[in-house]
C-alpha positions in Angstrom: 66.3 -73.5 22.0 66.8 -69.9 23.0 69.8 -67.7 22.2 70.6 -64.6 24.3 73.1 -61.9 23.6 74.6 -60.6 26.8 76.7 -57.5 27.3 78.8 -56.4 30.3 80.4 -53.1 31.1 79.2 -51.2 28.1 80.6 -47.6 28.1 77.0 -46.3 28.6 76.2 -48.9 31.3 79.5 -49.4 33.2 79.6 -52.3 35.6 76.2 -53.6 34.5 75.2 -57.0 33.2 72.3 -56.9 30.7 71.1 -58.5 27.5 70.4 -56.9 24.1 68.9 -59.7 22.1 66.7 -62.7 22.5 66.2 -65.2 19.6 65.0 -68.7 18.8 67.3 -69.2 15.8 71.1 -69.2 16.1 71.6 -67.6 12.6 69.3 -64.7 13.5 71.1 -64.2 16.8 74.5 -64.2 15.0 73.2 -61.7 12.4 72.1 -59.3 15.2 75.4 -59.8 17.0 77.3 -58.9 13.8 75.3 -55.7 13.5 76.8 -54.4 16.7 79.7 -52.1 16.2 83.2 -53.5 16.7 83.8 -51.2 19.6 80.8 -52.6 21.6 80.7 -56.2 20.3 83.8 -57.0 22.3 81.6 -56.6 25.4 79.0 -59.1 24.1 78.7 -62.8 24.2 76.1 -65.2 22.8 74.7 -68.0 25.0 72.3 -70.8 24.2 69.6 -72.4 26.5 68.4 -75.7 25.1 65.5 -76.2 27.6 63.7 -72.8 26.9 61.5 -71.4 24.2 58.7 -68.8 23.9 57.0 -67.7 26.1 60.3 -66.9 27.8 60.8 -65.5 31.3 64.1 -64.0 32.4 64.8 -63.2 36.0 67.2 -60.5 37.1 68.3 -60.3 40.7 71.3 -58.0 40.7 72.6 -56.7 37.4 75.8 -55.6 39.0 76.6 -59.2 39.9 75.1 -61.3 37.1 72.8 -61.1 34.1 69.2 -62.1 33.8 68.7 -65.8 33.2 65.8 -67.9 31.9 63.4 -69.3 34.4 60.3 -71.4 34.0 56.9 -69.9 34.8 56.4 -72.5 37.6 59.7 -71.7 39.2 59.1 -67.9 39.0 55.7 -68.4 40.6 57.3 -70.5 43.3 60.0 -67.9 44.0 57.4 -65.2 44.3 55.3 -67.3 46.7 58.0 -68.8 48.9 60.7 -66.1 49.3 61.0 -64.4 52.7 59.1 -61.1 52.6 60.6 -57.7 53.7 58.5 -55.2 55.6 59.5 -52.4 53.3 57.1 -51.3 50.5 60.0 -49.8 48.5 62.1 -53.0 48.6 62.5 -54.8 45.2 63.2 -58.5 45.4 64.0 -58.9 41.7 62.9 -58.1 38.2 61.5 -60.4 35.5 61.1 -60.0 31.8 58.6 -61.8 29.5 59.2 -62.4 25.8 56.8 -64.1 23.3 58.8 -63.2 20.3 62.3 -62.3 19.3 63.7 -59.2 20.9 66.3 -56.8 19.4 67.5 -53.8 21.2 66.5 -50.7 19.2 70.2 -49.6 19.2 72.2 -52.8 18.7 74.3 -53.7 21.7 72.9 -51.0 24.0 70.8 -51.4 27.1 67.2 -50.7 25.9 65.5 -53.0 28.4 63.3 -50.2 29.7 61.2 -50.6 26.5 60.6 -54.3 27.1 57.8 -56.1 29.0 59.3 -56.2 32.5 58.2 -56.1 36.1 59.8 -54.9 39.3 58.7 -57.4 42.0 57.9 -55.8 45.3 55.3 -56.5 48.0 52.7 -54.4 46.0 53.3 -56.4 42.8 52.9 -59.7 44.7 49.7 -58.5 46.4 48.2 -57.3 43.1 48.7 -60.8 41.8 47.1 -62.3 44.9 44.1 -59.8 44.7 43.6 -60.6 41.1 43.5 -64.3 41.8 41.0 -63.9 44.7 38.7 -61.8 42.5 38.7 -64.4 39.8 38.1 -67.1 42.4 35.2 -65.2 43.8 33.6 -64.7 40.4 34.0 -68.4 39.7 32.5 -69.2 43.1 29.5 -67.0 42.5 28.9 -68.6 39.1 28.9 -72.1 40.4 27.4 -71.2 43.8 30.2 -73.0 45.6 32.5 -72.1 48.4 36.0 -70.8 47.8 37.1 -73.5 50.2 36.4 -76.0 47.4 39.1 -74.5 45.3 42.3 -76.2 46.2 44.6 -74.1 43.9 47.8 -73.3 45.8 49.4 -69.9 45.9 52.2 -71.1 43.6 49.7 -72.5 41.1 47.7 -69.2 41.2 50.8 -67.1 40.5 51.8 -69.4 37.7 48.3 -69.1 36.1 48.4 -65.4 36.3 51.8 -65.3 34.7 50.5 -67.4 31.9 47.7 -64.8 31.4 50.4 -62.1 30.9 51.7 -64.1 28.0 48.4 -63.6 26.2 48.4 -59.8 26.9 51.8 -58.9 25.8 52.0 -60.1 22.2 53.9 -57.5 20.2 51.7 -55.8 17.5 52.8 -55.7 13.8 53.6 -52.0 14.3 55.9 -52.9 17.2 57.7 -55.4 15.0 58.1 -52.7 12.3 59.7 -50.4 14.9 62.0 -53.2 16.1 63.0 -54.1 12.5 63.7 -50.4 11.7 65.8 -50.1 14.8 67.8 -53.1 13.8 68.4 -51.7 10.3 69.1 -48.2 11.6 71.9 -49.5 13.8 73.4 -51.9 11.2 76.7 -50.5 9.9 76.4 -51.8 6.4 73.1 -52.3 4.5 72.4 -54.1 1.3 70.4 -52.3 -1.4 67.4 -54.3 -0.4 67.8 -53.5 3.3 68.3 -49.8 2.6 65.0 -49.8 0.6 63.3 -51.7 3.4 64.5 -49.2 6.0 63.1 -46.3 4.0 59.8 -48.0 3.5 59.6 -48.8 7.3 60.4 -45.2 8.2 57.6 -44.0 5.9 55.1 -46.5 7.4 56.1 -45.6 11.0 55.7 -41.9 10.3 52.3 -42.5 8.8 51.4 -44.4 12.0 52.6 -41.5 14.2 55.5 -43.5 15.5 58.5 -41.7 13.9 61.5 -42.7 16.0 63.1 -39.3 15.4 66.5 -40.7 14.6 66.8 -39.6 11.0 68.1 -36.1 10.3 65.9 -35.6 7.3 
């Protein structure tokens, strides 16, 4: 089960559909939703997707029309392989996001998606995937002294395999999780004594790591 917090027409992102939280547990999603200020929470909604879990892909085709939605790795690969191509190197077909753990926008309720693992799919992106697959196929062929013609992997299967490889590359570090947690506590309107202490500890640890968010005045 996956829970996604969507927002629309936020004052800082007028007319835009986006998401500000991705979770596997409903109670955690509701806790984050409650941390969003009353002014901005009215623009948010919580949706659940029973057939999806981590690793999770979200596809975004036109954020002015509709929000990003979950998609399977196989369906994403098929879309990349089968969609009609445009002879324009600057044309973006869609974006996709990958999550292997819960995501909380650093500032609750706001569009912070530029900090996530995401890709803009254009002809160059698709060609890079194809080139990477061909290089791997060549190396395997050399190792087994066999012809590439013996490999019957389809284009869609190749893209799906490469996407699966991304999941192994993009696991958030413990330091990343500390920054996410600090961002959650920083934006929460009311903190308990324990949360306030945790926030101070996290800030000290982040500063020691050279990752001071710079939000505190002192």
